N, CA and C atoms as an extended XYZ file, in Angstrom:
531
Properties=species:S:1:pos:R:3:atomname:S:1:resname:S:1:resid:I:1 pbc="F F F"
N       -24.420       12.710      -17.893 N   MET     1
C       -24.040       11.516      -16.998 CA  MET     1
C       -25.033       12.374      -15.668 C   MET     1
N       -25.724       13.657      -16.116 N   ALA     2
C       -26.492       14.105      -16.141 CA  ALA     2
C       -27.957       13.520      -15.020 C   ALA     2
N       -28.173       12.722      -15.600 N   PHE     3
C       -29.205       11.472      -14.707 CA  PHE     3
C       -29.261       10.557      -13.628 C   PHE     3
N       -27.814       10.768      -13.352 N   LEU     4
C       -27.558        9.762      -12.136 CA  LEU     4
C       -27.743       10.292      -11.116 C   LEU     4
N       -27.803       11.953      -10.253 N   PRO     5
C       -28.960       11.949       -9.015 CA  PRO     5
C       -30.016       11.577       -9.073 C   PRO     5
N       -31.175       11.638      -10.572 N   GLU     6
C       -32.169       11.024      -10.345 CA  GLU     6
C       -32.691        9.450      -10.069 C   GLU     6
N       -31.200        8.844      -11.139 N   LEU     7
C       -31.510        7.584      -10.738 CA  LEU     7
C       -31.018        7.236       -9.139 C   LEU     7
N       -30.206        7.534       -8.748 N   LEU     8
C       -30.066        7.165       -7.149 CA  LEU     8
C       -31.179        7.522       -7.082 C   LEU     8
N       -31.324        8.860       -6.844 N   GLU     9
C       -32.827        9.505       -6.051 CA  GLU     9
C       -33.857        8.114       -6.052 C   GLU     9
N       -34.045        7.513       -7.354 N   LYS    10
C       -35.678        6.631       -7.654 CA  LYS    10
C       -34.547        5.347       -6.872 C   LYS    10
N       -33.502        5.077       -6.636 N   LEU    11
C       -33.269        3.979       -6.333 CA  LEU    11
C       -33.360        4.231       -4.678 C   LEU    11
N       -33.487        4.963       -4.342 N   GLU    12
C       -33.633        5.030       -2.837 CA  GLU    12
C       -35.101        5.091       -2.726 C   GLU    12
N       -35.975        6.014       -3.506 N   VAL    13
C       -37.442        5.930       -2.834 CA  VAL    13
C       -37.940        4.420       -3.313 C   VAL    13
N       -37.205        3.344       -4.422 N   TYR    14
C       -37.997        2.439       -4.639 CA  TYR    14
C       -37.194        1.376       -3.577 C   TYR    14
N       -36.345        1.756       -2.699 N   SER    15
C       -35.371        0.693       -2.127 CA  SER    15
C       -36.560       -0.760       -1.690 C   SER    15
N       -37.561       -0.501       -1.332 N   SER    16
C       -38.395       -1.168       -0.707 CA  SER    16
C       -38.714       -2.601       -1.903 C   SER    16
N       -38.555       -2.191       -3.325 N   LYS    17
C       -38.842       -2.842       -4.276 CA  LYS    17
C       -37.948       -3.368       -4.968 C   LYS    17
N       -36.901       -2.755       -4.832 N   ILE    18
C       -35.348       -3.512       -5.667 CA  ILE    18
C       -34.904       -4.021       -4.332 C   ILE    18
N       -34.425       -5.401       -4.804 N   ASP    19
C       -33.611       -6.110       -3.863 CA  ASP    19
C       -32.096       -5.684       -4.099 C   ASP    19
N       -31.360       -5.883       -2.813 N   ALA    20
C       -30.024       -5.376       -2.514 CA  ALA    20
C       -29.427       -5.919       -4.012 C   ALA    20
N       -28.932       -7.085       -4.370 N   HIS    21
C       -28.294       -8.095       -5.632 CA  HIS    21
C       -28.672       -6.965       -6.862 C   HIS    21
N       -29.319       -6.375       -6.757 N   HIS    22
C       -30.178       -5.734       -8.315 CA  HIS    22
C       -29.633       -4.100       -8.019 C   HIS    22
N       -29.744       -3.419       -6.525 N   THR    23
C       -28.785       -2.639       -6.648 CA  THR    23
C       -27.400       -2.566       -6.810 C   THR    23
N       -27.030       -3.697       -6.544 N   MET    24
C       -25.886       -3.629       -6.092 CA  MET    24
C       -25.171       -3.577       -7.984 C   MET    24
N       -25.881       -4.295       -8.805 N   VAL    25
C       -26.273       -4.310      -10.457 CA  VAL    25
C       -25.537       -2.809      -11.334 C   VAL    25
N       -26.669       -2.174      -10.125 N   PHE    26
C       -26.418       -0.720      -10.692 CA  PHE    26
C       -25.486        0.288      -10.180 C   PHE    26
N       -24.825       -0.574       -9.226 N   TYR    27
C       -24.045        0.143       -8.808 CA  TYR    27
C       -22.380       -0.138       -9.717 C   TYR    27
N       -22.750       -0.896      -10.391 N   TYR    28
C       -21.297       -1.519      -11.231 CA  TYR    28
C       -21.905       -0.735      -12.192 C   TYR    28
N       -22.334       -1.355      -12.715 N   LYS    29
C       -23.047       -0.200      -13.954 CA  LYS    29
C       -22.762        1.152      -14.047 C   LYS    29
N       -23.336        1.941      -12.876 N   ILE    30
C       -22.705        3.198      -12.447 CA  ILE    30
C       -21.359        3.445      -12.764 C   ILE    30
N       -20.394        2.307      -12.081 N   ALA    31
C       -19.415        2.818      -11.775 CA  ALA    31
C       -18.325        2.779      -12.885 C   ALA    31
N       -19.081        1.816      -13.973 N   SER    32
C       -18.209        1.491      -15.244 CA  SER    32
C       -18.619        2.624      -16.271 C   SER    32
N       -20.132        3.328      -15.885 N   MET    33
C       -19.926        5.374      -16.513 CA  MET    33
C       -18.917        5.791      -16.669 C   MET    33
N       -18.505        5.848      -14.725 N   TYR    34
C       -17.815        6.752      -14.453 CA  TYR    34
C       -16.084        6.558      -14.781 C   TYR    34
N       -16.097        5.161      -15.058 N   PHE    35
C       -14.298        4.856      -15.964 CA  PHE    35
C       -14.593        4.617      -17.022 C   PHE    35
N       -15.341        4.791      -18.239 N   GLY    36
C       -15.671        5.019      -19.306 CA  GLY    36
C       -15.650        6.496      -19.301 C   GLY    36
N       -15.665        7.384      -18.511 N   ALA    37
C       -16.159        8.960      -18.505 CA  ALA    37
C       -14.542        9.396      -17.853 C   ALA    37
N       -14.125        8.667      -17.260 N   ALA    38
C       -12.224        9.074      -16.539 CA  ALA    38
C       -12.396        9.584      -15.085 C   ALA    38
N       -13.893        9.320      -14.899 N   HIS    39
C       -13.876        9.758      -13.338 CA  HIS    39
C       -13.638        8.515      -12.505 C   HIS    39
N       -12.148        8.387      -12.086 N   TYR    40
C       -11.878        7.355      -11.296 CA  TYR    40
C       -12.516        7.045      -10.193 C   TYR    40
N       -12.443        8.137       -9.634 N   LYS    41
C       -12.776        8.367       -7.847 CA  LYS    41
C       -14.355        8.572       -7.975 C   LYS    41
N       -14.793        8.558       -8.372 N   GLU    42
C       -16.237        8.086       -8.853 CA  GLU    42
C       -16.495        6.504       -8.624 C   GLU    42
N       -16.001        6.407       -9.715 N   CYS    43
C       -15.866        4.829      -10.112 CA  CYS    43
C       -15.506        3.955       -8.862 C   CYS    43
N       -14.187        3.924       -8.273 N   ILE    44
C       -13.994        3.821       -6.791 CA  ILE    44
C       -14.850        3.607       -6.204 C   ILE    44
N       -15.493        4.902       -6.079 N   TYR    45
C       -16.877        5.120       -4.640 CA  TYR    45
C       -18.115        4.518       -4.912 C   TYR    45
N       -18.101        4.372       -5.905 N   TYR    46
C       -19.354        2.900       -6.026 CA  TYR    46
C       -18.970        1.301       -6.205 C   TYR    46
N       -18.003        1.123       -6.716 N   LEU    47
C       -17.132       -0.065       -6.373 CA  LEU    47
C       -17.033       -0.585       -5.268 C   LEU    47
N       -16.346        0.358       -4.126 N   ASP    48
C       -16.792        0.060       -2.989 CA  ASP    48
C       -18.247       -0.222       -2.126 C   ASP    48
N       -18.733        0.279       -2.645 N   LYS    49
C       -20.363        0.147       -1.828 CA  LYS    49
C       -20.516       -1.745       -2.385 C   LYS    49
N       -19.840       -1.713       -3.490 N   ILE    50
C       -20.329       -3.321       -3.530 CA  ILE    50
C       -19.143       -4.544       -2.837 C   ILE    50
N       -17.894       -3.611       -3.013 N   ILE    51
C       -17.322       -4.525       -2.157 CA  ILE    51
C       -17.432       -4.644       -0.916 C   ILE    51
N       -17.314       -3.425        0.125 N   LYS    52
C       -17.707       -3.292        1.367 CA  LYS    52
C       -18.678       -4.335        1.924 C   LYS    52
N       -20.025       -4.437        0.912 N   ASN    53
C       -21.189       -5.318        0.950 CA  ASN    53
C       -21.298       -6.449        1.772 C   ASN    53
N       -20.859       -6.598        3.324 N   LYS    54
C       -20.375       -7.933        3.383 CA  LYS    54
C       -22.046       -9.079        3.833 C   LYS    54
N       -23.103       -7.859        3.934 N   SER    55
C       -23.953       -9.223        4.101 CA  SER    55
C       -25.011       -9.430        2.934 C   SER    55
N       -24.428       -8.992        1.536 N   LEU    56
C       -25.330       -9.596        0.673 CA  LEU    56
C       -24.580      -10.905        0.017 C   LEU    56
N       -25.313      -11.643       -0.750 N   LYS    57
C       -25.142      -12.691       -1.566 CA  LYS    57
C       -25.016      -12.670       -2.809 C   LYS    57
N       -24.167      -12.132       -3.210 N   MET    58
C       -24.130      -11.682       -4.867 CA  MET    58
C       -23.911      -12.797       -5.475 C   MET    58
N       -23.766      -12.611       -7.352 N   ARG    59
C       -23.509      -13.592       -7.853 CA  ARG    59
C       -22.132      -13.165       -7.386 C   ARG    59
N       -21.243      -14.276       -7.814 N   GLU    60
C       -19.856      -14.348       -7.430 CA  GLU    60
C       -18.936      -13.814       -8.369 C   GLU    60
N       -19.412      -13.975      -10.422 N   ASP    61
C       -18.608      -13.284      -11.020 CA  ASP    61
C       -19.242      -11.783      -10.668 C   ASP    61
N       -20.386      -11.150      -10.535 N   LEU    62
C       -20.001       -9.631      -10.589 CA  LEU    62
C       -19.242       -9.038       -9.119 C   LEU    62
N       -19.188      -10.041       -8.315 N   LEU    63
C       -18.157       -9.836       -6.676 CA  LEU    63
C       -16.760       -9.742       -7.647 C   LEU    63
N       -16.471      -10.314       -8.508 N   CYS    64
C       -14.927      -10.929       -9.079 CA  CYS    64
C       -15.042       -9.369       -9.982 C   CYS    64
N       -15.629       -9.397      -10.694 N   PHE    65
C       -15.149       -7.798      -11.698 CA  PHE    65
C       -15.184       -7.180      -10.883 C   PHE    65
N       -16.396       -6.585      -10.265 N   THR    66
C       -15.609       -5.302       -9.366 CA  THR    66
C       -14.708       -5.192       -8.942 C   THR    66
N       -13.857       -6.411       -8.109 N   ARG    67
C       -12.580       -6.059       -8.440 CA  ARG    67
C       -11.358       -5.862       -8.794 C   ARG    67
N       -11.486       -6.229      -10.459 N   ILE    68
C       -11.276       -6.134      -10.878 CA  ILE    68
C       -10.707       -4.878      -11.370 C   ILE    68
N       -12.362       -4.413      -11.626 N   LEU    69
C       -12.412       -3.003      -12.371 CA  LEU    69
C       -11.656       -1.866      -11.381 C   LEU    69
N       -12.151       -2.325      -10.056 N   ASN    70
C       -11.589       -1.836       -8.743 CA  ASN    70
C        -9.802       -1.463       -9.045 C   ASN    70
N        -9.069       -2.741       -9.060 N   LEU    71
C        -7.694       -2.339       -9.576 CA  LEU    71
C        -7.217       -0.965      -10.156 C   LEU    71
N        -7.785       -1.504      -12.009 N   VAL    72
C        -7.415       -0.672      -12.851 CA  VAL    72
C        -8.205        0.926      -12.575 C   VAL    72
N        -9.882        1.076      -11.836 N   ALA    73
C        -9.567        2.429      -11.615 CA  ALA    73
C        -8.571        2.718      -10.502 C   ALA    73
N        -8.166        1.880       -9.618 N   HIS    74
C        -7.208        2.548       -8.733 CA  HIS    74
C        -5.897        2.776       -9.789 C   HIS    74
N        -5.278        2.476      -10.309 N   TYR    75
C        -4.252        2.532      -11.351 CA  TYR    75
C        -4.386        3.853      -11.722 C   TYR    75
N        -5.446        3.624      -13.109 N   GLU    76
C        -5.893        5.329      -13.611 CA  GLU    76
C        -5.538        6.468      -12.348 C   GLU    76
N        -6.585        6.195      -11.390 N   ALA    77
C        -6.606        7.353      -10.873 CA  ALA    77
C        -5.532        7.576      -10.284 C   ALA    77
N        -4.206        7.155      -10.146 N   GLY    78
C        -3.158        6.918       -9.527 CA  GLY    78
C        -2.922        7.003       -8.513 C   GLY    78
N        -3.660        6.451       -8.237 N   LEU    79
C        -3.983        5.431       -6.292 CA  LEU    79
C        -3.109        4.446       -6.358 C   LEU    79
N        -2.048        4.414       -6.913 N   ASP    80
C        -1.212        3.418       -7.235 CA  ASP    80
C        -0.206        3.127       -5.469 C   ASP    80
N        -0.345        3.544       -4.566 N   GLN    81
C         0.256        3.487       -3.150 CA  GLN    81
C        -0.023        2.146       -3.048 C   GLN    81
N        -1.177        1.975       -2.768 N   ASN    82
C        -1.879        0.931       -2.718 CA  ASN    82
C        -1.952       -0.403       -3.207 C   ASN    82
N        -1.451       -0.191       -4.387 N   LEU    83
C        -2.063       -1.134       -5.400 CA  LEU    83
C        -1.768       -2.681       -5.487 C   LEU    83
N        -0.384       -2.938       -4.729 N   ASP    84
C         0.169       -4.222       -4.562 CA  ASP    84
C        -0.770       -5.072       -3.741 C   ASP    84
N        -1.021       -4.352       -2.176 N   VAL    85
C        -2.331       -4.614       -1.196 CA  VAL    85
C        -3.332       -5.233       -1.961 C   VAL    85
N        -3.831       -3.978       -2.729 N   LEU    86
C        -5.289       -4.369       -3.361 CA  LEU    86
C        -4.584       -5.547       -4.371 C   LEU    86
N        -4.203       -5.537       -5.138 N   ILE    87
C        -3.761       -6.769       -6.036 CA  ILE    87
C        -3.835       -8.267       -5.577 C   ILE    87
N        -3.258       -8.450       -4.158 N   VAL    88
C        -3.305       -9.345       -3.580 CA  VAL    88
C        -4.498      -10.238       -2.945 C   VAL    88
N        -4.925       -9.082       -2.702 N   SER    89
C        -6.209       -8.816       -2.029 CA  SER    89
C        -7.366       -9.899       -3.324 C   SER    89
N        -6.966       -8.741       -3.936 N   THR    90
C        -7.794       -9.473       -5.218 CA  THR    90
C        -8.047      -10.867       -5.523 C   THR    90
N        -6.269      -11.197       -5.791 N   TYR    91
C        -6.046      -12.823       -6.707 CA  TYR    91
C        -6.508      -13.176       -5.361 C   TYR    91
N        -6.351      -13.253       -4.384 N   LYS    92
C        -6.588      -14.206       -3.492 CA  LYS    92
C        -7.849      -14.364       -3.054 C   LYS    92
N        -8.858      -13.530       -3.678 N   PHE    93
C       -10.129      -13.517       -3.213 CA  PHE    93
C       -11.029      -14.451       -4.464 C   PHE    93
N       -10.058      -13.836       -5.762 N   LEU    94
C       -10.510      -14.747       -6.996 CA  LEU    94
C        -9.981      -16.195       -7.006 C   LEU    94
N        -9.407      -15.953       -6.702 N   ILE    95
C        -8.856      -18.014       -5.839 CA  ILE    95
C        -9.730      -18.391       -5.243 C   ILE    95
N       -10.217      -17.900       -3.597 N   LYS    96
C       -11.684      -18.089       -3.099 CA  LYS    96
C       -12.516      -18.331       -4.133 C   LYS    96
N       -12.952      -17.532       -4.413 N   MET    97
C       -14.235      -17.624       -5.477 CA  MET    97
C       -14.509      -18.810       -6.906 C   MET    97
N       -13.225      -19.058       -6.658 N   ASN    98
C       -12.929      -19.880       -8.158 CA  ASN    98
C       -12.867      -19.561       -8.941 C   ASN    98
N       -12.881      -18.438       -9.249 N   GLU    99
C       -12.832      -17.336      -10.446 CA  GLU    99
C       -12.026      -17.133      -10.996 C   GLU    99
N       -10.466      -17.917      -10.488 N   LEU   100
C        -9.840      -17.103      -11.281 CA  LEU   100
C        -9.378      -17.720      -12.747 C   LEU   100
N        -9.638      -17.497      -13.926 N   GLN   101
C        -9.186      -17.561      -15.271 CA  GLN   101
C        -7.986      -16.955      -16.009 C   GLN   101
N        -7.671      -17.533      -16.895 N   GLU   102
C        -6.096      -17.480      -17.655 CA  GLU   102
C        -6.584      -16.048      -17.855 C   GLU   102
N        -7.474      -14.629      -18.439 N   VAL   103
C        -7.470      -13.690      -18.485 CA  VAL   103
C        -7.091      -12.819      -17.657 C   VAL   103
N        -7.348      -13.096      -16.147 N   GLN   104
C        -7.623      -12.797      -14.673 CA  GLN   104
C        -5.837      -13.369      -14.453 C   GLN   104
N        -5.433      -14.154      -14.323 N   LYS   105
C        -4.398      -14.327      -14.306 CA  LYS   105
C        -3.291      -13.136      -15.011 C   LYS   105
N        -3.014      -13.410      -16.343 N   LYS   106
C        -2.541      -11.994      -17.334 CA  LYS   106
C        -2.576      -11.025      -16.491 C   LYS   106
N        -3.861      -10.376      -16.953 N   PHE   107
C        -4.335       -9.248      -16.363 CA  PHE   107
C        -3.577       -8.855      -15.209 C   PHE   107
N        -4.253       -9.920      -13.680 N   ILE   108
C        -3.239       -9.098      -12.312 CA  ILE   108
C        -1.703       -8.951      -12.335 C   ILE   108
N        -1.223      -10.389      -13.208 N   THR   109
C        -0.044      -10.078      -13.276 CA  THR   109
C         0.696       -9.113      -13.782 C   THR   109
N         0.334       -8.692      -14.980 N   PHE   110
C         0.573       -7.279      -15.591 CA  PHE   110
C         0.229       -6.057      -14.168 C   PHE   110
N        -0.801       -5.771      -14.282 N   LEU   111
C        -0.993       -5.130      -13.134 CA  LEU   111
C         0.450       -5.022      -12.250 C   LEU   111
N         0.529       -6.298      -12.011 N   LYS   112
C         1.637       -6.306      -10.518 CA  LYS   112
C         2.924       -5.714      -11.047 C   LYS   112
N         2.894       -6.029      -12.256 N   ASN   113
C         4.473       -5.623      -12.892 CA  ASN   113
C         5.220       -4.547      -13.528 C   ASN   113
N         3.801       -3.548      -13.706 N   LEU   114
C         3.724       -2.335      -14.666 CA  LEU   114
C         4.879       -1.389      -13.258 C   LEU   114
N         4.391       -1.716      -12.283 N   THR   115
C         5.400       -0.935      -11.034 CA  THR   115
C         7.089       -1.268      -11.875 C   THR   115
N         7.260       -2.237      -12.068 N   ASN   116
C         8.800       -2.388      -12.501 CA  ASN   116
C         9.365       -2.210      -13.827 C   ASN   116
N         8.151       -1.483      -14.747 N   ILE   117
C         8.476       -1.099      -15.879 CA  ILE   117
C         8.840       -0.059      -16.109 C   ILE   117
N         9.956        0.593      -17.133 N   TYR   118
C        10.352        1.793      -17.287 CA  TYR   118
C         9.073        2.654      -18.094 C   TYR   118
N         9.400        3.844      -17.900 N   PRO   119
C         7.835        4.248      -18.428 CA  PRO   119
C         8.367        4.402      -19.825 C   PRO   119
N         9.436        4.669      -20.735 N   HIS   120
C         9.389        4.141      -21.990 CA  HIS   120
C         9.225        3.243      -22.232 C   HIS   120
N         8.886        1.920      -21.860 N   GLU   121
C         8.816        0.785      -22.202 CA  GLU   121
C         6.973        0.355      -21.747 C   GLU   121
N         6.302        1.232      -21.137 N   ILE   122
C         4.869        0.935      -20.690 CA  ILE   122
C         3.983        0.490      -21.770 C   ILE   122
N         4.366        1.256      -23.110 N   LYS   123
C         3.217        1.435      -24.187 CA  LYS   123
C         3.818        0.199      -24.220 C   LYS   123
N         5.157       -0.556      -24.444 N   LYS   124
C         4.831       -1.445      -25.291 CA  LYS   124
C         4.467       -3.010      -24.591 C   LYS   124
N         4.616       -2.716      -22.918 N   ALA   125
C         3.968       -3.724      -22.024 CA  ALA   125
C         2.298       -3.501      -22.418 C   ALA   125
N         1.180       -2.979      -22.895 N   PHE   126
C         0.442       -2.795      -23.344 CA  PHE   126
C        -0.094       -3.538      -24.531 C   PHE   126
N         0.840       -3.439      -25.465 N   LYS   127
C         0.701       -3.556      -26.815 CA  LYS   127
C         0.673       -5.302      -26.237 C   LYS   127
N         1.573       -5.543      -25.636 N   GLN   128
C         2.044       -7.392      -25.777 CA  GLN   128
C         0.773       -7.690      -24.593 C   GLN   128
N         0.200       -7.342      -23.559 N   LEU   129
C        -0.869       -7.854      -23.213 CA  LEU   129
C        -2.308       -7.925      -23.928 C   LEU   129
N        -2.389       -7.322      -24.503 N   HIS   130
C        -3.663       -6.507      -25.681 CA  HIS   130
C        -3.424       -7.910      -26.466 C   HIS   130
N        -1.526       -7.763      -27.287 N   THR   131
C        -1.985       -9.124      -28.233 CA  THR   131
C        -2.444      -10.677      -27.796 C   THR   131
N        -1.504      -10.887      -26.028 N   GLU   132
C        -1.671      -11.445      -25.565 CA  GLU   132
C        -3.786      -11.993      -25.353 C   GLU   132
N        -4.513      -10.967      -24.629 N   LEU   133
C        -5.703      -11.559      -24.548 CA  LEU   133
C        -6.671      -11.260      -25.337 C   LEU   133
N        -5.988      -10.729      -27.112 N   LEU   134
C        -7.342      -10.533      -27.672 CA  LEU   134
C        -7.249      -12.501      -28.449 C   LEU   134
N        -6.552      -13.652      -27.701 N   GLU   135
C        -6.630      -14.778      -28.475 CA  GLU   135
C        -7.790      -15.004      -27.091 C   GLU   135
N        -7.829      -14.886      -26.488 N   TYR   136
C        -9.678      -15.058      -25.050 CA  TYR   136
C       -10.462      -14.268      -25.615 C   TYR   136
N       -10.603      -13.280      -26.589 N   GLU   137
C       -12.336      -12.690      -26.388 CA  GLU   137
C       -13.239      -13.443      -26.433 C   GLU   137
N       -12.899      -14.455      -27.597 N   ASN   138
C       -14.273      -15.053      -28.267 CA  ASN   138
C       -13.594      -16.829      -27.637 C   ASN   138
N       -12.704      -17.070      -26.591 N   HIS   139
C       -12.923      -18.191      -25.661 CA  HIS   139
C       -14.536      -18.105      -24.985 C   HIS   139
N       -14.508      -19.643      -25.239 N   PRO   140
C       -16.215      -19.905      -24.570 CA  PRO   140
C       -16.209      -19.301      -22.655 C   PRO   140
N       -14.927      -19.765      -22.269 N   TYR   141
C       -14.956      -20.004      -20.891 CA  TYR   141
C       -14.133      -18.307      -20.190 C   TYR   141
N       -13.746      -18.264      -21.197 N   GLU   142
C       -13.073      -16.660      -20.776 CA  GLU   142
C       -13.323      -15.098      -20.953 C   GLU   142
N       -14.265      -15.500      -22.216 N   LYS   143
C       -14.367      -14.309      -22.455 CA  LYS   143
C       -16.220      -13.456      -21.990 C   LYS   143
N       -16.230      -14.114      -20.505 N   ARG   144
C       -17.304      -13.437      -19.981 CA  ARG   144
C       -16.960      -12.075      -19.211 C   ARG   144
N       -15.374      -12.092      -18.748 N   LEU   145
C       -15.300      -10.284      -18.548 CA  LEU   145
C       -14.909       -9.655      -19.372 C   LEU   145
N       -14.604      -10.210      -20.302 N   PHE   146
C       -14.873       -8.901      -21.487 CA  PHE   146
C       -16.167       -8.322      -21.847 C   PHE   146
N       -17.174       -8.989      -21.395 N   MET   147
C       -18.464       -8.792      -21.435 CA  MET   147
C       -18.730       -7.286      -20.378 C   MET   147
N       -18.191       -7.620      -19.262 N   TYR   148
C       -18.511       -6.659      -17.845 CA  TYR   148
C       -17.208       -5.499      -17.676 C   TYR   148
N       -16.167       -6.585      -18.418 N   LEU   149
C       -15.257       -4.658      -18.200 CA  LEU   149
C       -14.531       -4.980      -19.426 C   LEU   149
N       -14.496       -4.368      -20.361 N   ASP   150
C       -13.846       -4.468      -21.740 CA  ASP   150
C       -12.455       -3.598      -21.552 C   ASP   150
N       -11.520       -5.051      -20.946 N   ILE   151
C       -10.065       -4.741      -20.973 CA  ILE   151
C        -9.585       -4.063      -22.541 C   ILE   151
N        -9.741       -4.774      -23.240 N   ILE   152
C        -9.240       -4.871      -24.548 CA  ILE   152
C        -9.122       -3.014      -25.459 C   ILE   152
N       -10.708       -2.494      -24.297 N   SER   153
C       -10.763       -1.053      -25.182 CA  SER   153
C        -9.683       -0.277      -24.176 C   SER   153
N        -9.545       -0.953      -23.384 N   TRP   154
C        -8.707       -0.330      -21.451 CA  TRP   154
C        -7.516       -0.058      -22.445 C   TRP   154
N        -7.085       -1.171      -22.792 N   LEU   155
C        -5.384       -1.510      -23.120 CA  LEU   155
C        -5.339       -0.371      -24.464 C   LEU   155
N        -6.475       -0.886      -25.425 N   GLU   156
C        -6.686        0.058      -26.474 CA  GLU   156
C        -6.003        1.825      -26.220 C   GLU   156
N        -6.306        2.285      -25.397 N   SER   157
C        -6.961        3.705      -25.024 CA  SER   157
C        -5.485        3.962      -24.328 C   SER   157
N        -4.941        3.272      -23.644 N   ASN   158
C        -3.606        3.547      -23.387 CA  ASN   158
C        -2.307        3.395      -24.471 C   ASN   158
N        -2.368        2.550      -25.154 N   ILE   159
C        -1.630        2.402      -26.484 CA  ILE   159
C        -1.964        3.470      -27.216 C   ILE   159
N        -3.445        4.202      -27.743 N   GLU   160
C        -3.328        5.165      -28.314 CA  GLU   160
C        -3.691        6.341      -28.182 C   GLU   160
N        -3.263        6.451      -27.040 N   ASN   161
C        -3.680        7.823      -25.484 CA  ASN   161
C        -4.806        8.521      -26.094 C   ASN   161
N        -5.505        7.638      -26.348 N   LYS   162
C        -6.973        8.177      -25.984 CA  LYS   162
C        -8.094        7.936      -24.957 C   LYS   162
N        -9.194        8.389      -24.577 N   PRO   163
C        -9.702        8.152      -23.786 CA  PRO   163
C       -10.832        6.852      -24.158 C   PRO   163
N       -10.875        6.165      -22.865 N   VAL   164
C       -11.619        4.574      -23.394 CA  VAL   164
C       -12.738        5.293      -23.686 C   VAL   164
N       -13.590        6.113      -23.201 N   ALA   165
C       -15.204        6.096      -24.012 CA  ALA   165
C       -14.737        6.691      -25.752 C   ALA   165
N       -13.883        7.152      -25.978 N   LEU   166
C       -13.756        7.293      -27.078 CA  LEU   166
C       -13.592        6.029      -28.382 C   LEU   166
N       -12.571        5.040      -27.809 N   ILE   167
C       -12.173        3.979      -28.180 CA  ILE   167
C       -13.141        3.081      -28.540 C   ILE   167
N       -14.481        3.010      -27.091 N   ILE   168
C       -15.982        2.021      -27.244 CA  ILE   168
C       -16.527        3.020      -28.573 C   ILE   168
N       -16.813        4.487      -28.084 N   LYS   169
C       -17.496        4.816      -29.458 CA  LYS   169
C       -16.987        4.517      -30.479 C   LYS   169
N       -16.068        4.816      -30.925 N   GLU   170
C       -15.578        4.241      -32.184 CA  GLU   170
C       -15.467        3.274      -32.629 C   GLU   170
N       -15.566        1.625      -31.565 N   LYS   171
C       -15.417        0.897      -32.172 CA  LYS   171
C       -17.507        0.250      -32.370 C   LYS   171
N       -17.930        1.083      -31.704 N   ALA   172
C       -19.987        1.012      -31.587 CA  ALA   172
C       -19.533        1.651      -33.078 C   ALA   172
N       -19.129        2.208      -33.425 N   ILE   173
C       -19.780        3.374      -35.185 CA  ILE   173
C       -19.721        2.232      -35.942 C   ILE   173
N       -18.335        1.850      -35.747 N   LYS   174
C       -17.600        0.982      -36.857 CA  LYS   174
C       -18.550       -0.770      -37.119 C   LYS   174
N       -18.616       -1.098      -35.941 N   ASN   175
C       -19.689       -2.454      -36.136 CA  ASN   175
C       -21.451       -1.977      -36.501 C   ASN   175
N       -22.079       -0.467      -36.162 N   TYR   176
C       -22.699       -0.355      -36.670 CA  TYR   176
C       -23.117       -0.155      -38.375 C   TYR   176
N       -22.352        0.175      -38.194 N   ARG   177
C       -21.965        0.294      -40.078 CA  ARG   177
C       -22.176       -1.097      -40.925 C   ARG   177
């Protein structure tokens, strides 16, 4: 990700030619790259830029996916002391935006219940959610979330104890052949 400083510099230089919405899309993509590289605090930093931008009218789906990725990044970063507050806030936001779909409900419920699961049962909970969400991967209304946030690969990384970037790379190689 050595190219990011140059990209951010170019975003600043050309800020008068790039609208705020597209800048926020760049921030989401940057956050996603940091997430895939397991740099969760940097991921959260760029997600916060989107979440805290109250003056911008953006696509509602991007705002919703930003908040969901924010939950996962906080969990992975070990910043789970306020996770319950973030979960409630995200849930209310999704309801307000009328974007609360079945996959999101299951996922938020899973994150909410993670604190109640014994450590030796966490992998089993990840496997169960993985099985449940696979049913929605090709559903016409539910599959959008999988395009913005590869929850399936994240679950698999936790199940297999591999970095999410490696899971995604393995899938890309497999699909390329």
